[in-house]
Biopython code that builds the backbone (N, CA, C, O; Angstrom):
import numpy as np
from Bio.PDB.StructureBuilder import StructureBuilder

atoms = [
    (1, "UNK", "N", (1.020, -1.098, 0.124)),
    (1, "UNK", "CA", (0.082, -0.091, 0.008)),
    (1, "UNK", "C", (0.937, 1.336, 0.158)),
    (1, "UNK", "O", (1.981, 1.548, 0.774)),
    (2, "UNK", "N", (0.105, 2.232, -0.632)),
    (2, "UNK", "CA", (0.863, 3.658, -0.378)),
    (2, "UNK", "C", (0.192, 4.215, 0.064)),
    (2, "UNK", "O", (-0.988, 3.870, 0.115)),
    (3, "UNK", "N", (0.844, 5.835, 0.819)),
    (3, "UNK", "CA", (-0.105, 6.809, 1.261)),
    (3, "UNK", "C", (0.661, 8.282, 0.888)),
    (3, "UNK", "O", (1.789, 8.763, 0.994)),
    (4, "UNK", "N", (-0.419, 8.609, 0.480)),
    (4, "UNK", "CA", (-0.244, 9.808, -0.028)),
    (4, "UNK", "C", (-0.150, 11.326, 0.982)),
    (4, "UNK", "O", (-1.166, 11.789, 1.499)),
    (5, "UNK", "N", (0.938, 11.839, 1.112)),
    (5, "UNK", "CA", (1.112, 12.961, 1.766)),
    (5, "UNK", "C", (1.537, 13.756, 1.374)),
    (5, "UNK", "O", (2.559, 13.357, 0.816)),
    (6, "UNK", "N", (1.383, 15.384, 1.196)),
    (6, "UNK", "CA", (1.398, 16.700, 0.845)),
    (6, "UNK", "C", (1.939, 16.671, -0.295)),
    (6, "UNK", "O", (3.061, 17.143, -0.482)),
    (7, "UNK", "N", (0.999, 15.936, -1.535)),
    (7, "UNK", "CA", (1.461, 15.543, -2.284)),
    (7, "UNK", "C", (2.702, 14.339, -2.698)),
    (7, "UNK", "O", (3.205, 14.015, -3.774)),
    (8, "UNK", "N", (2.830, 14.048, -1.806)),
    (8, "UNK", "CA", (3.663, 12.584, -2.496)),
    (8, "UNK", "C", (3.833, 11.664, -1.676)),
    (8, "UNK", "O", (3.829, 11.844, -0.458)),
    (9, "UNK", "N", (4.072, 10.126, -2.461)),
    (9, "UNK", "CA", (3.675, 8.784, -2.279)),
    (9, "UNK", "C", (4.660, 8.186, -1.707)),
    (9, "UNK", "O", (5.719, 8.105, -2.330)),
    (10, "UNK", "N", (4.554, 7.646, -0.437)),
    (10, "UNK", "CA", (5.263, 7.033, 0.174)),
    (10, "UNK", "C", (4.591, 5.798, 0.461)),
    (10, "UNK", "O", (3.368, 5.698, 0.555)),
    (11, "UNK", "N", (5.867, 4.340, 0.673)),
    (11, "UNK", "CA", (5.133, 2.806, 0.765)),
    (11, "UNK", "C", (4.906, 3.161, 2.663)),
    (11, "UNK", "O", (5.338, 3.950, 3.503)),
    (12, "UNK", "N", (3.746, 1.754, 2.554)),
    (12, "UNK", "CA", (3.360, 2.249, 3.787)),
    (12, "UNK", "C", (2.639, 0.516, 4.105)),
    (12, "UNK", "O", (1.516, 0.136, 3.772)),
    (13, "UNK", "N", (3.647, -0.238, 4.796)),
    (13, "UNK", "CA", (3.335, -1.595, 5.145)),
    (13, "UNK", "C", (4.089, -1.598, 6.094)),
    (13, "UNK", "O", (4.923, -0.724, 6.330)),
    (14, "UNK", "N", (3.773, -3.073, 7.067)),
    (14, "UNK", "CA", (4.605, -3.440, 8.360)),
    (14, "UNK", "C", (5.824, -4.598, 7.959)),
    (14, "UNK", "O", (5.756, -5.671, 7.360)),
    (15, "UNK", "N", (7.116, -3.752, 8.665)),
    (15, "UNK", "CA", (8.054, -4.647, 8.508)),
    (15, "UNK", "C", (8.357, -5.122, 9.811)),
    (15, "UNK", "O", (7.560, -5.097, 10.749)),
    (16, "UNK", "N", (9.213, -5.440, 9.844)),
    (16, "UNK", "CA", (9.802, -6.125, 11.141)),
    (16, "UNK", "C", (10.554, -4.564, 11.992)),
    (16, "UNK", "O", (10.703, -4.145, 13.140)),
    (17, "UNK", "N", (10.857, -4.128, 10.589)),
    (17, "UNK", "CA", (12.008, -2.905, 11.538)),
    (17, "UNK", "C", (10.924, -1.859, 11.886)),
    (17, "UNK", "O", (11.207, -0.983, 12.702)),
    (18, "UNK", "N", (9.694, -1.898, 11.315)),
    (18, "UNK", "CA", (8.924, -0.677, 11.775)),
    (18, "UNK", "C", (8.000, -1.775, 13.543)),
    (18, "UNK", "O", (7.382, -1.122, 14.384)),
    (19, "UNK", "N", (8.105, -2.850, 13.635)),
    (19, "UNK", "CA", (7.731, -3.091, 14.614)),
    (19, "UNK", "C", (8.616, -2.821, 15.873)),
    (19, "UNK", "O", (8.168, -2.440, 16.955)),
    (20, "UNK", "N", (10.044, -3.087, 15.568)),
    (20, "UNK", "CA", (11.291, -3.135, 16.325)),
    (20, "UNK", "C", (11.164, -1.723, 16.779)),
    (20, "UNK", "O", (11.215, -1.476, 17.984)),
    (21, "UNK", "N", (11.013, -0.842, 15.954)),
    (21, "UNK", "CA", (11.035, 0.870, 16.404)),
    (21, "UNK", "C", (10.108, 1.321, 16.844)),
    (21, "UNK", "O", (10.178, 2.373, 17.480)),
    (22, "UNK", "N", (8.533, 0.441, 16.579)),
    (22, "UNK", "CA", (7.497, 1.001, 17.428)),
    (22, "UNK", "C", (7.668, 0.634, 19.048)),
    (22, "UNK", "O", (7.367, 1.475, 19.895)),
    (23, "UNK", "N", (8.238, -0.846, 19.463)),
    (23, "UNK", "CA", (8.531, -1.193, 20.428)),
    (23, "UNK", "C", (9.740, -0.444, 21.323)),
    (23, "UNK", "O", (9.656, -0.557, 22.546)),
    (24, "UNK", "N", (10.936, 0.366, 20.719)),
    (24, "UNK", "CA", (11.512, 1.136, 20.664)),
    (24, "UNK", "C", (11.252, 3.065, 21.379)),
    (24, "UNK", "O", (11.655, 3.695, 22.357)),
    (25, "UNK", "N", (10.301, 3.358, 20.098)),
    (25, "UNK", "CA", (9.429, 4.298, 20.568)),
    (25, "UNK", "C", (8.624, 4.520, 21.812)),
    (25, "UNK", "O", (8.577, 5.572, 22.448)),
    (26, "UNK", "N", (7.848, 3.138, 22.147)),
    (26, "UNK", "CA", (7.093, 2.885, 23.015)),
    (26, "UNK", "C", (7.165, 2.541, 24.452)),
    (26, "UNK", "O", (6.818, 2.981, 25.548)),
    (27, "UNK", "N", (7.896, 1.360, 23.816)),
    (27, "UNK", "CA", (8.251, 0.244, 25.079)),
    (27, "UNK", "C", (7.065, -1.233, 25.164)),
    (27, "UNK", "O", (6.928, -2.332, 25.701)),
    (28, "UNK", "N", (6.475, -0.376, 24.305)),
    (28, "UNK", "CA", (5.115, -2.168, 24.275)),
    (28, "UNK", "C", (5.821, -2.650, 23.259)),
    (28, "UNK", "O", (6.728, -2.092, 22.643)),
    (29, "UNK", "N", (5.386, -3.671, 23.115)),
    (29, "UNK", "CA", (5.436, -3.992, 21.346)),
    (29, "UNK", "C", (3.660, -4.086, 20.644)),
    (29, "UNK", "O", (2.644, -4.262, 21.317)),
    (30, "UNK", "N", (3.704, -3.982, 19.766)),
    (30, "UNK", "CA", (3.060, -3.656, 18.764)),
    (30, "UNK", "C", (1.915, -4.622, 18.752)),
    (30, "UNK", "O", (0.811, -4.169, 18.452)),
    (31, "UNK", "N", (2.043, -6.005, 19.065)),
    (31, "UNK", "CA", (0.846, -6.545, 19.499)),
    (31, "UNK", "C", (-0.037, -6.534, 20.820)),
    (31, "UNK", "O", (-0.954, -7.308, 21.092)),
    (32, "UNK", "N", (0.372, -5.650, 21.454)),
    (32, "UNK", "CA", (-0.691, -5.266, 22.848)),
    (32, "UNK", "C", (-1.261, -3.931, 22.000)),
    (32, "UNK", "O", (-1.479, -3.226, 22.986)),
    (33, "UNK", "N", (-1.486, -3.451, 21.348)),
    (33, "UNK", "CA", (-1.937, -2.380, 20.442)),
    (33, "UNK", "C", (-3.725, -2.324, 20.468)),
    (33, "UNK", "O", (-4.320, -3.116, 19.737)),
    (34, "UNK", "N", (-4.474, -1.416, 21.288)),
    (34, "UNK", "CA", (-5.993, -1.818, 21.080)),
    (34, "UNK", "C", (-6.290, -0.959, 20.112)),
    (34, "UNK", "O", (-5.787, 0.153, 19.956)),
    (35, "UNK", "N", (-7.207, -1.533, 19.379)),
    (35, "UNK", "CA", (-7.792, -0.781, 18.226)),
    (35, "UNK", "C", (-8.435, 0.936, 18.760)),
    (35, "UNK", "O", (-8.631, 1.901, 18.022)),
    (36, "UNK", "N", (-8.598, 0.866, 19.919)),
    (36, "UNK", "CA", (-9.288, 2.254, 20.047)),
    (36, "UNK", "C", (-8.377, 2.987, 20.448)),
    (36, "UNK", "O", (-8.753, 4.154, 20.556)),
    (37, "UNK", "N", (-6.866, 2.738, 20.842)),
    (37, "UNK", "CA", (-6.237, 3.677, 21.427)),
    (37, "UNK", "C", (-5.527, 4.326, 20.177)),
    (37, "UNK", "O", (-4.477, 3.828, 19.772)),
    (38, "UNK", "N", (-5.995, 5.263, 19.651)),
    (38, "UNK", "CA", (-5.616, 6.053, 18.114)),
    (38, "UNK", "C", (-4.152, 6.123, 18.482)),
    (38, "UNK", "O", (-3.219, 5.529, 17.943)),
    (39, "UNK", "N", (-4.122, 7.204, 19.798)),
    (39, "UNK", "CA", (-1.959, 7.361, 19.567)),
    (39, "UNK", "C", (-1.358, 6.533, 19.001)),
    (39, "UNK", "O", (-0.758, 6.828, 17.967)),
    (40, "UNK", "N", (-1.340, 5.448, 19.430)),
    (40, "UNK", "CA", (-0.729, 4.115, 19.557)),
    (40, "UNK", "C", (-0.981, 3.359, 17.644)),
    (40, "UNK", "O", (-0.100, 3.211, 16.797)),
    (41, "UNK", "N", (-2.122, 3.111, 17.554)),
    (41, "UNK", "CA", (-2.608, 3.172, 15.756)),
    (41, "UNK", "C", (-1.609, 4.153, 15.140)),
    (41, "UNK", "O", (-1.021, 3.867, 14.097)),
    (42, "UNK", "N", (-1.381, 5.529, 15.903)),
    (42, "UNK", "CA", (-1.064, 6.686, 14.450)),
    (42, "UNK", "C", (0.485, 6.404, 14.312)),
    (42, "UNK", "O", (1.180, 6.688, 13.336)),
    (43, "UNK", "N", (0.955, 5.685, 15.678)),
    (43, "UNK", "CA", (2.440, 5.805, 16.138)),
    (43, "UNK", "C", (2.970, 5.034, 15.442)),
    (43, "UNK", "O", (3.899, 5.372, 14.708)),
    (44, "UNK", "N", (2.184, 2.953, 15.550)),
    (44, "UNK", "CA", (3.138, 2.496, 14.347)),
    (44, "UNK", "C", (2.671, 2.605, 12.839)),
    (44, "UNK", "O", (3.365, 2.089, 11.963)),
    (45, "UNK", "N", (1.641, 3.193, 12.567)),
    (45, "UNK", "CA", (1.631, 3.449, 10.903)),
    (45, "UNK", "C", (3.027, 4.666, 10.410)),
    (45, "UNK", "O", (3.519, 4.554, 9.287)),
    (46, "UNK", "N", (3.486, 5.667, 11.301)),
    (46, "UNK", "CA", (4.320, 6.235, 11.544)),
    (46, "UNK", "C", (5.301, 5.652, 11.337)),
    (46, "UNK", "O", (6.145, 6.110, 10.567)),
    (47, "UNK", "N", (5.470, 4.387, 12.021)),
    (47, "UNK", "CA", (6.490, 3.551, 12.398)),
    (47, "UNK", "C", (6.499, 2.849, 10.783)),
    (47, "UNK", "O", (7.661, 2.620, 10.445)),
    (48, "UNK", "N", (5.980, 2.650, 10.242)),
    (48, "UNK", "CA", (5.431, 1.566, 9.037)),
    (48, "UNK", "C", (6.316, 2.517, 7.488)),
    (48, "UNK", "O", (7.032, 2.186, 6.543)),
    (49, "UNK", "N", (5.782, 3.622, 7.948)),
    (49, "UNK", "CA", (5.705, 4.723, 6.736)),
    (49, "UNK", "C", (7.704, 4.610, 6.811)),
    (49, "UNK", "O", (8.410, 4.330, 5.842)),
    (50, "UNK", "N", (8.161, 4.890, 8.103)),
    (50, "UNK", "CA", (9.128, 5.520, 8.494)),
    (50, "UNK", "C", (10.286, 4.312, 8.175)),
    (50, "UNK", "O", (11.485, 4.460, 7.941)),
    (51, "UNK", "N", (9.553, 3.169, 8.245)),
    (51, "UNK", "CA", (10.715, 1.892, 7.830)),
    (51, "UNK", "C", (10.399, 1.446, 6.408)),
    (51, "UNK", "O", (11.191, 0.776, 5.745)),
    (52, "UNK", "N", (9.596, 1.715, 6.113)),
    (52, "UNK", "CA", (8.725, 0.994, 4.173)),
    (52, "UNK", "C", (10.237, 1.826, 3.377)),
    (52, "UNK", "O", (11.173, 1.408, 2.696)),
    (53, "UNK", "N", (9.806, 3.243, 3.938)),
    (53, "UNK", "CA", (10.595, 4.465, 3.076)),
    (53, "UNK", "C", (11.985, 4.402, 3.383)),
    (53, "UNK", "O", (12.621, 5.155, 2.644)),
    (54, "UNK", "N", (12.837, 3.654, 4.368)),
    (54, "UNK", "CA", (13.939, 3.769, 4.040)),
    (54, "UNK", "C", (14.277, 2.270, 3.645)),
    (54, "UNK", "O", (15.386, 2.003, 3.185)),
    (55, "UNK", "N", (13.234, 1.219, 3.844)),
    (55, "UNK", "CA", (13.549, 0.187, 2.676)),
    (55, "UNK", "C", (13.701, 0.545, 1.301)),
    (55, "UNK", "O", (14.534, -0.004, 0.580)),
    (56, "UNK", "N", (13.061, 1.290, 0.976)),
    (56, "UNK", "CA", (13.142, 1.964, -0.466)),
    (56, "UNK", "C", (13.787, 2.648, -1.482)),
    (56, "UNK", "O", (13.772, 2.768, -2.707)),
    (57, "UNK", "N", (14.876, 3.414, 0.402)),
    (57, "UNK", "CA", (15.642, 4.200, -0.392)),
    (57, "UNK", "C", (14.966, 5.725, -0.062)),
    (57, "UNK", "O", (15.785, 6.639, 0.033)),
    (58, "UNK", "N", (14.142, 5.920, 0.042)),
    (58, "UNK", "CA", (13.307, 7.149, 0.187)),
    (58, "UNK", "C", (12.762, 8.022, 1.368)),
    (58, "UNK", "O", (11.982, 7.717, 2.270)),
    (59, "UNK", "N", (13.479, 9.333, 1.063)),
    (59, "UNK", "CA", (13.579, 10.257, 2.356)),
    (59, "UNK", "C", (12.288, 10.688, 2.590)),
    (59, "UNK", "O", (11.598, 11.400, 1.861)),
    (60, "UNK", "N", (11.889, 9.989, 4.137)),
    (60, "UNK", "CA", (10.374, 10.113, 4.757)),
    (60, "UNK", "C", (10.672, 11.142, 5.990)),
    (60, "UNK", "O", (10.471, 10.713, 7.126)),
    (61, "UNK", "N", (11.205, 12.661, 5.799)),
    (61, "UNK", "CA", (10.864, 13.828, 6.371)),
    (61, "UNK", "C", (10.059, 13.973, 7.776)),
    (61, "UNK", "O", (10.876, 14.150, 8.680)),
    (62, "UNK", "N", (8.827, 13.957, 8.213)),
    (62, "UNK", "CA", (8.095, 14.131, 8.608)),
    (62, "UNK", "C", (8.470, 13.135, 10.078)),
    (62, "UNK", "O", (8.694, 11.930, 10.193)),
    (63, "UNK", "N", (8.414, 14.268, 11.093)),
    (63, "UNK", "CA", (8.097, 13.541, 12.773)),
    (63, "UNK", "C", (7.064, 12.852, 12.602)),
    (63, "UNK", "O", (6.538, 12.439, 11.569)),
    (64, "UNK", "N", (6.608, 12.670, 14.399)),
    (64, "UNK", "CA", (5.534, 11.841, 14.401)),
    (64, "UNK", "C", (4.421, 13.131, 14.527)),
    (64, "UNK", "O", (3.395, 12.838, 13.911)),
    (65, "UNK", "N", (4.355, 14.390, 15.119)),
    (65, "UNK", "CA", (3.447, 14.824, 14.451)),
    (65, "UNK", "C", (3.218, 15.677, 13.657)),
    (65, "UNK", "O", (2.085, 16.124, 13.480)),
    (66, "UNK", "N", (4.235, 16.059, 13.038)),
    (66, "UNK", "CA", (3.599, 16.583, 11.660)),
    (66, "UNK", "C", (3.086, 15.140, 10.527)),
    (66, "UNK", "O", (2.383, 15.375, 9.543)),
    (67, "UNK", "N", (3.427, 14.105, 10.767)),
    (67, "UNK", "CA", (2.470, 12.878, 10.168)),
    (67, "UNK", "C", (1.170, 13.087, 10.395)),
    (67, "UNK", "O", (0.238, 13.015, 9.594)),
    (68, "UNK", "N", (1.159, 13.426, 11.872)),
    (68, "UNK", "CA", (-0.393, 13.012, 12.138)),
    (68, "UNK", "C", (-1.009, 14.235, 12.175)),
    (68, "UNK", "O", (-2.173, 14.228, 12.574)),
    (69, "UNK", "N", (-0.453, 15.435, 11.813)),
    (69, "UNK", "CA", (-1.337, 16.858, 11.365)),
    (69, "UNK", "C", (-1.466, 16.980, 9.834)),
    (69, "UNK", "O", (-2.092, 17.889, 9.287)),
    (70, "UNK", "N", (-0.722, 15.838, 9.088)),
    (70, "UNK", "CA", (-0.699, 15.939, 7.501)),
    (70, "UNK", "C", (-1.528, 14.258, 7.178)),
    (70, "UNK", "O", (-1.056, 13.796, 6.139)),
    (71, "UNK", "N", (-2.142, 13.711, 7.541)),
    (71, "UNK", "CA", (-3.081, 12.552, 7.406)),
    (71, "UNK", "C", (-4.380, 12.603, 7.749)),
    (71, "UNK", "O", (-4.506, 13.245, 8.792)),
    (72, "UNK", "N", (-5.487, 12.171, 7.287)),
    (72, "UNK", "CA", (-6.948, 11.911, 7.401)),
    (72, "UNK", "C", (-7.360, 10.513, 8.030)),
    (72, "UNK", "O", (-6.909, 9.400, 7.759)),
    (73, "UNK", "N", (-8.372, 10.885, 8.972)),
    (73, "UNK", "CA", (-9.023, 9.482, 9.505)),
    (73, "UNK", "C", (-9.312, 8.003, 8.384)),
    (73, "UNK", "O", (-9.232, 6.782, 8.510)),
    (74, "UNK", "N", (-9.725, 9.095, 7.146)),
    (74, "UNK", "CA", (-10.265, 8.156, 5.950)),
    (74, "UNK", "C", (-8.136, 7.282, 5.702)),
    (74, "UNK", "O", (-7.965, 6.074, 5.868)),
    (75, "UNK", "N", (-7.293, 7.955, 5.438)),
    (75, "UNK", "CA", (-5.987, 7.068, 5.613)),
    (75, "UNK", "C", (-5.687, 6.061, 6.799)),
    (75, "UNK", "O", (-4.985, 5.052, 6.843)),
    (76, "UNK", "N", (-6.267, 6.532, 7.497)),
    (76, "UNK", "CA", (-5.916, 6.070, 9.107)),
    (76, "UNK", "C", (-6.812, 4.308, 8.795)),
    (76, "UNK", "O", (-6.234, 3.229, 8.669)),
    (77, "UNK", "N", (-8.113, 4.531, 8.753)),
    (77, "UNK", "CA", (-9.090, 3.680, 8.344)),
    (77, "UNK", "C", (-8.575, 2.801, 6.931)),
    (77, "UNK", "O", (-8.669, 1.609, 7.225)),
    (78, "UNK", "N", (-8.216, 2.909, 5.928)),
    (78, "UNK", "CA", (-7.904, 2.017, 5.028)),
    (78, "UNK", "C", (-6.912, 1.436, 5.539)),
    (78, "UNK", "O", (-7.144, 0.231, 5.630)),
    (79, "UNK", "N", (-5.419, 1.855, 6.105)),
    (79, "UNK", "CA", (-4.672, 1.570, 6.471)),
    (79, "UNK", "C", (-5.271, 0.259, 6.852)),
    (79, "UNK", "O", (-5.506, -0.654, 6.061)),
    (80, "UNK", "N", (-5.521, 0.247, 8.275)),
    (80, "UNK", "CA", (-6.158, -0.398, 9.164)),
    (80, "UNK", "C", (-6.947, -1.676, 8.418)),
    (80, "UNK", "O", (-6.670, -2.838, 8.716)),
    (81, "UNK", "N", (-7.781, -1.394, 7.594)),
    (81, "UNK", "CA", (-8.473, -2.444, 7.253)),
    (81, "UNK", "C", (-7.489, -3.063, 6.064)),
    (81, "UNK", "O", (-7.608, -4.276, 5.889)),
    (82, "UNK", "N", (-6.577, -2.395, 5.270)),
    (82, "UNK", "CA", (-6.000, -3.407, 4.377)),
    (82, "UNK", "C", (-5.003, -4.127, 5.241)),
    (82, "UNK", "O", (-4.716, -5.262, 4.860)),
    (83, "UNK", "N", (-4.508, -3.752, 6.166)),
    (83, "UNK", "CA", (-3.364, -4.428, 7.392)),
    (83, "UNK", "C", (-4.094, -5.692, 7.411)),
    (83, "UNK", "O", (-3.763, -6.772, 6.921)),
    (84, "UNK", "N", (-5.214, -5.352, 8.103)),
    (84, "UNK", "CA", (-6.249, -6.655, 8.376)),
    (84, "UNK", "C", (-6.406, -7.828, 7.570)),
    (84, "UNK", "O", (-6.164, -9.002, 7.847)),
    (85, "UNK", "N", (-6.970, -7.171, 6.253)),
    (85, "UNK", "CA", (-6.581, -7.994, 4.947)),
    (85, "UNK", "C", (-5.638, -8.986, 5.009)),
    (85, "UNK", "O", (-5.895, -10.178, 5.178)),
    (86, "UNK", "N", (-4.457, -8.466, 4.864)),
    (86, "UNK", "CA", (-3.180, -8.877, 4.872)),
    (86, "UNK", "C", (-2.862, -9.795, 6.202)),
    (86, "UNK", "O", (-2.812, -11.002, 5.968)),
    (87, "UNK", "N", (-2.709, -9.516, 7.144)),
    (87, "UNK", "CA", (-2.536, -10.242, 8.066)),
    (87, "UNK", "C", (-3.262, -11.503, 8.502)),
    (87, "UNK", "O", (-2.711, -12.405, 9.133)),
    (88, "UNK", "N", (-4.973, -11.506, 7.995)),
    (88, "UNK", "CA", (-5.937, -12.777, 7.660)),
    (88, "UNK", "C", (-5.093, -13.863, 6.796)),
    (88, "UNK", "O", (-4.897, -15.002, 7.221)),
    (89, "UNK", "N", (-4.600, -13.392, 5.515)),
    (89, "UNK", "CA", (-4.140, -14.364, 4.711)),
    (89, "UNK", "C", (-2.565, -14.958, 5.082)),
    (89, "UNK", "O", (-2.177, -16.074, 4.735)),
    (90, "UNK", "N", (-1.857, -14.107, 5.755)),
    (90, "UNK", "CA", (-0.587, -15.060, 6.249)),
    (90, "UNK", "C", (-0.719, -15.491, 7.497)),
    (90, "UNK", "O", (-0.038, -16.516, 7.532)),
    (91, "UNK", "N", (-1.126, -15.341, 8.398)),
    (91, "UNK", "CA", (-1.197, -16.056, 9.493)),
    (91, "UNK", "C", (-2.409, -17.137, 9.101)),
    (91, "UNK", "O", (-3.566, -17.016, 8.699)),
    (92, "UNK", "N", (-1.154, -18.743, 9.573)),
    (92, "UNK", "CA", (-2.039, -19.638, 9.026)),
    (92, "UNK", "C", (-2.653, -20.128, 10.160)),
    (92, "UNK", "O", (-2.401, -19.804, 11.320)),
    (93, "UNK", "N", (-3.569, -21.021, 9.725)),
    (93, "UNK", "CA", (-4.436, -21.595, 11.128)),
    (93, "UNK", "C", (-3.890, -22.757, 11.389)),
    (93, "UNK", "O", (-3.319, -23.566, 10.658)),
    (94, "UNK", "N", (-4.256, -22.754, 13.130)),
    (94, "UNK", "CA", (-3.463, -23.333, 13.873)),
    (94, "UNK", "C", (-4.632, -25.077, 13.269)),
    (94, "UNK", "O", (-5.775, -25.217, 12.835)),
    (95, "UNK", "N", (-3.784, -25.777, 13.511)),
    (95, "UNK", "CA", (-4.040, -27.703, 12.919)),
    (95, "UNK", "C", (-4.777, -27.898, 13.991)),
    (95, "UNK", "O", (-4.481, -27.219, 14.974)),
    (96, "UNK", "N", (-5.705, -28.678, 14.082)),
    (96, "UNK", "CA", (-5.984, -29.815, 14.968)),
    (96, "UNK", "C", (-5.436, -30.468, 15.471)),
    (96, "UNK", "O", (-4.443, -30.900, 14.886)),
    (97, "UNK", "N", (-5.698, -30.912, 16.736)),
    (97, "UNK", "CA", (-4.282, -31.733, 17.752)),
    (97, "UNK", "C", (-4.831, -32.981, 16.991)),
    (97, "UNK", "O", (-6.054, -33.090, 16.897)),
    (98, "UNK", "N", (-3.896, -34.074, 16.358)),
    (98, "UNK", "CA", (-4.346, -35.697, 16.309)),
    (98, "UNK", "C", (-5.170, -36.342, 17.377)),
    (98, "UNK", "O", (-4.707, -36.120, 18.496)),
    (99, "UNK", "N", (-5.741, -36.728, 17.372)),
    (99, "UNK", "CA", (-6.555, -37.394, 18.506)),
    (99, "UNK", "C", (-5.608, -38.944, 18.775)),
    (99, "UNK", "O", (-5.180, -39.787, 17.986)),
    (100, "UNK", "N", (-5.559, -38.837, 19.978)),
    (100, "UNK", "CA", (-4.435, -40.303, 20.434)),
    (100, "UNK", "C", (-5.294, -41.377, 20.973)),
    (100, "UNK", "O", (-6.230, -41.109, 21.727)),
    (101, "UNK", "N", (-4.983, -42.695, 20.579)),
    (101, "UNK", "CA", (-5.761, -43.712, 21.413)),
    (101, "UNK", "C", (-4.913, -44.123, 22.162)),
    (101, "UNK", "O", (-3.734, -44.270, 21.841)),
    (102, "UNK", "N", (-5.436, -44.391, 23.375)),
    (102, "UNK", "CA", (-4.963, -44.546, 24.890)),
    (102, "UNK", "C", (-5.556, -45.877, 24.694)),
    (102, "UNK", "O", (-5.553, -46.696, 25.613)),
]
sb = StructureBuilder()
sb.init_structure("model")
sb.init_model(0)
sb.init_chain("A")
sb.init_seg("    ")
for serial, (resi, resn, name, xyz) in enumerate(atoms, 1):
    if name == "N":
        sb.init_residue(resn, " ", resi, " ")
    sb.init_atom(name, np.array(xyz, "f"), 0.0, 1.0, " ", f" {name:<3s}", serial, name[0])
structure = sb.get_structure()
């Protein structure tokens, strides 16, 4: 996915670096984010843009607050919906344990 900010497009997807950066910025694992905690969701989104941009060799000049002031709720919703769809595709369903005979 890409996000358009101030007339420029940036890559936006979860990387291991983004998860690590989120942990370093907040002290909390990204897996503990509550969807109703908007600041945490925005921080993860910012970390994703920063790290995906770096991976593509693109300069991303916005600090967290400027990033938040430059995006819309619709962009946040679109990213969250897309991320949820992608996560469902990539997370394998657990197998049922084989029944054992005693």
